[in-house]
N, C-alpha and C positions, 0 to 999 in steps of 0.2 A: 761970693767967697773967692779968694784968690787961691792960686795953686798951692802955696805952703799950708793954708788952712785945710784944704782938701786932703793933702798928704798926712797932716796930723790926725785928722778924723779917721782916715783909712788905716793909719798905723795903730791907733788906739783900738779900732775895731778888730784888726788882724791880731793884735797882741792879746786882746781879751778872748778872741776865738781860739787862738792857740792854747791859751791857759785852760779854756773849757775843754778842748780836745784832750789835752794832757791829763786833766782831772778825770775825764771819762775813761781814758785809757788805763789809768791807775785803778779806778773802780772795777773795770773789766778784768784786769789781772787778778785783783783780790777775789772777785767773784769766781773766777776760774779755779783759783787755788782752793776756795771753799768747796766748790763742786767736786774737785778731785778728792779732797778729804772725805766728803760725804759719800762718794761712790765707793771708796775703800771701806768705809764703815758698813755700808749696805752689803757689800760682798762678804765681809767678815760675818755679819749677822746671818746672811743667807747660808753660809757654810755651817754655822752653829745650828741653824734651824734644820737643815738637811740631816746633820749628824743626830740631832735629837729625834727626828722622825724615824731614822734607821734604828736607833736604840729602842724607841718605843715599840716599833713593829716587831723587833726581836723579843722584847720582854712580854708582849701580849701573847706570843705563841707558847710561852713556858707555862707549865701547869702551876696551879696556885700553891701547891705544897713545896715547890722548889725554892730553896733559900738563895737569895741574890744579895750581893754586897756592892756598896758604892766605894769607889776608890777615894781615899782621903789624902793622898799625897805620894811623894816618892819614897822608895825604900832605900 
């Protein structure tokens, strides 16, 4: 092979490698965004869970004959 042929092969290889790297970079960015969203959802659910545990622990301490009410909206 002559030098121009080698350069063509190297250019094609480099070009395809750069395309593959860019595709991988885009997938990584998308995956990181999804991870961020999921972490936010997990944190939100953990807060709700802790709040539910607190409410349950308070309700368990009440006697059976005490009337309790659930909030149904804003006044």
